[in-house]
Legacy VTK file of the C-alpha trace (Angstrom):
# vtk DataFile Version 3.0
C-alpha trace
ASCII
DATASET POLYDATA
POINTS 217 float
-61.657 2.721 -24.493
-64.324 4.045 -26.831
-66.158 5.643 -23.920
-62.972 7.390 -22.759
-62.495 8.873 -26.240
-66.134 9.959 -26.403
-66.075 11.618 -22.976
-62.826 13.455 -23.671
-64.027 14.650 -27.069
-67.199 15.995 -25.465
-65.019 18.388 -23.425
-63.679 20.184 -26.516
-64.963 23.767 -26.742
-65.618 23.713 -30.480
-67.312 20.334 -30.801
-71.091 20.713 -30.592
-72.279 17.267 -31.610
-70.647 13.852 -31.340
-71.556 10.835 -33.479
-69.774 7.492 -33.381
-69.612 5.999 -36.881
-69.045 2.266 -37.285
-69.832 -0.736 -39.464
-69.458 -3.150 -36.522
-72.537 -4.122 -34.527
-70.397 -4.766 -31.424
-69.138 -1.184 -31.456
-72.668 0.064 -32.134
-74.030 -1.787 -29.098
-71.161 -0.668 -26.843
-71.648 2.980 -27.829
-75.396 2.855 -27.262
-74.787 1.273 -23.843
-73.011 4.393 -22.537
-75.477 6.783 -24.151
-73.622 7.882 -27.277
-75.273 8.758 -30.553
-74.061 6.196 -33.063
-74.690 5.460 -36.733
-74.027 2.333 -38.752
-72.216 2.899 -42.051
-71.447 0.863 -45.127
-68.734 -1.779 -44.634
-66.855 -1.027 -47.862
-65.203 2.312 -47.023
-61.518 2.597 -47.924
-60.684 4.912 -45.016
-62.022 6.577 -41.917
-62.496 9.788 -43.870
-64.808 8.013 -46.311
-66.834 6.710 -43.356
-67.061 10.167 -41.777
-68.183 11.611 -45.111
-71.108 9.186 -45.240
-72.323 10.317 -41.826
-71.647 14.006 -42.515
-73.764 13.895 -45.677
-76.860 13.616 -43.473
-75.782 16.448 -41.147
-75.780 20.232 -41.546
-72.432 20.979 -39.851
-70.108 23.100 -41.996
-66.995 21.928 -40.127
-66.525 18.244 -39.326
-63.921 16.661 -37.033
-62.686 13.103 -37.542
-61.592 11.677 -34.170
-59.987 8.249 -33.940
-61.717 5.823 -31.572
-58.478 4.250 -30.340
-57.012 7.309 -28.555
-58.263 7.086 -24.931
-55.789 9.756 -23.767
-57.105 12.303 -26.264
-56.636 15.916 -25.138
-59.753 18.067 -25.786
-57.462 21.069 -26.315
-55.834 19.273 -29.249
-59.217 19.004 -30.950
-59.792 22.715 -30.468
-56.340 23.518 -31.891
-57.091 21.551 -35.054
-60.485 23.243 -35.466
-58.929 26.704 -35.086
-56.212 25.821 -37.613
-58.956 25.287 -40.188
-61.333 28.106 -39.297
-58.575 30.733 -39.106
-57.961 30.449 -42.857
-61.019 30.319 -45.151
-58.925 28.925 -48.018
-57.862 25.779 -46.147
-60.161 22.767 -46.719
-58.563 20.402 -44.195
-56.439 20.573 -41.043
-54.599 18.178 -38.762
-51.971 18.084 -35.993
-48.298 17.318 -35.505
-45.954 16.975 -32.539
-42.188 17.291 -32.434
-40.591 13.875 -31.949
-38.722 13.623 -28.660
-37.853 9.918 -28.695
-35.267 9.099 -31.417
-36.636 5.578 -31.823
-39.857 6.981 -33.271
-38.065 8.547 -36.240
-37.384 5.197 -37.857
-40.593 3.518 -36.692
-42.868 2.911 -39.682
-45.902 2.906 -37.373
-45.143 6.545 -36.486
-46.164 8.713 -39.437
-43.920 11.704 -40.022
-44.903 15.026 -41.618
-43.029 17.961 -43.126
-44.590 21.373 -43.746
-43.855 24.560 -45.636
-43.388 27.999 -44.082
-47.156 28.568 -44.068
-47.746 25.449 -41.988
-49.248 23.439 -44.856
-48.243 19.807 -45.243
-45.712 19.008 -47.958
-45.734 15.263 -47.364
-46.589 12.519 -44.871
-44.513 9.346 -44.722
-43.785 6.269 -42.667
-40.112 6.864 -43.510
-37.911 9.403 -41.691
-38.531 12.830 -43.245
-36.646 15.039 -43.607
-33.466 13.030 -44.122
-30.970 14.645 -41.721
-27.845 14.456 -43.885
-25.785 16.599 -41.528
-27.787 15.858 -38.390
-29.768 18.233 -36.220
-33.012 18.291 -38.212
-36.284 18.404 -36.275
-38.753 15.616 -36.960
-42.507 15.810 -36.412
-44.985 12.973 -36.096
-48.487 13.224 -37.428
-51.392 13.090 -34.986
-54.284 11.322 -36.714
-57.046 13.819 -36.019
-58.622 15.659 -38.967
-60.892 18.651 -39.454
-62.667 19.277 -42.773
-64.897 21.823 -44.400
-68.146 20.137 -45.331
-67.908 20.583 -49.101
-64.415 19.140 -49.235
-65.299 16.201 -47.003
-68.297 15.244 -49.131
-66.151 15.412 -52.265
-63.319 13.392 -50.726
-64.736 9.906 -51.505
-64.904 10.841 -55.199
-61.215 11.810 -55.406
-59.009 9.264 -57.165
-56.686 7.215 -54.971
-53.130 7.884 -56.090
-49.915 5.856 -55.963
-48.617 7.644 -52.860
-51.700 6.814 -50.808
-51.507 3.232 -52.028
-47.802 2.925 -51.219
-47.869 4.526 -47.773
-51.399 3.442 -46.792
-52.079 6.982 -45.564
-55.488 8.410 -46.397
-54.432 12.063 -45.993
-52.167 11.712 -49.029
-55.282 11.559 -51.203
-55.842 15.241 -50.491
-52.254 16.206 -51.330
-52.133 14.072 -54.475
-55.245 15.836 -55.743
-53.859 19.322 -55.083
-55.600 20.221 -51.806
-53.927 21.952 -48.878
-53.735 20.487 -45.384
-52.955 22.952 -42.601
-50.893 21.364 -39.811
-51.045 22.799 -36.285
-48.270 21.875 -33.873
-49.345 20.552 -30.479
-47.750 19.197 -27.295
-50.375 16.443 -27.139
-48.697 13.032 -26.984
-50.785 10.661 -29.054
-51.061 7.077 -27.798
-53.107 5.028 -30.235
-54.089 1.505 -29.230
-53.293 -0.781 -32.148
-51.732 -3.767 -30.353
-51.952 -5.544 -26.955
-48.656 -3.837 -26.041
-50.238 -0.435 -26.751
-53.125 -1.346 -24.452
-50.714 -2.235 -21.650
-48.971 1.113 -22.099
-52.239 3.046 -21.911
-53.417 1.103 -18.863
-50.144 1.930 -17.105
-50.647 5.629 -17.886
-54.188 5.494 -16.529
-53.229 3.865 -13.210
-51.729 6.996 -11.549
-54.765 9.121 -12.432
-57.118 6.432 -11.115
-55.167 6.221 -7.868
-55.547 9.973 -7.307
-59.344 9.711 -7.549
-59.670 6.915 -4.957
LINES 1 218
217 0 1 2 3 4 5 6 7 8 9 10 11 12 13 14 15 16 17 18 19 20 21 22 23 24 25 26 27 28 29 30 31 32 33 34 35 36 37 38 39 40 41 42 43 44 45 46 47 48 49 50 51 52 53 54 55 56 57 58 59 60 61 62 63 64 65 66 67 68 69 70 71 72 73 74 75 76 77 78 79 80 81 82 83 84 85 86 87 88 89 90 91 92 93 94 95 96 97 98 99 100 101 102 103 104 105 106 107 108 109 110 111 112 113 114 115 116 117 118 119 120 121 122 123 124 125 126 127 128 129 130 131 132 133 134 135 136 137 138 139 140 141 142 143 144 145 146 147 148 149 150 151 152 153 154 155 156 157 158 159 160 161 162 163 164 165 166 167 168 169 170 171 172 173 174 175 176 177 178 179 180 181 182 183 184 185 186 187 188 189 190 191 192 193 194 195 196 197 198 199 200 201 202 203 204 205 206 207 208 209 210 211 212 213 214 215 216
């Protein structure tokens, strides 16, 4: 799975260097086995963003992308869309992605993070609860795609920002930025995120892979 993510990310137009960051020796060894550059990090990070910041502190890149290692169906074009959302506005320190929810069951699923934005496309809030509340019906709902792009200075400052009650309640690291007054630009995408968090998720991803594998035989 990790190799699939790595290979797909390498196809993005605006990603020029890939580093796998982990505090697990098993992941380190697996990444080295398929030729990836990998760095061990401290084991006490509160979030993936904190881990990425540790690695980025030793790099010179001015724009850093945080890609989740459990998304084997990652679309390289989605990465590029998130990068462009950040670089198109010099005042935005962080960007991410959203997709309109098509399956009603996802609206009430606490494992599917929802996001609402203002007219400029900046996030107002992220929640595991259904937002917005459709009092009269017909409201569009968008799920958050957990891929982040940061400007270097903001990313390096992120671990020093205080963790607020919203981040603690929702267990969503991106709320740290909003609680401390930073903007997050949200680009809409058609990419259907399939994160592998459970054995059932793995079965779903394997089933999606089978048709593509059959076509290559």
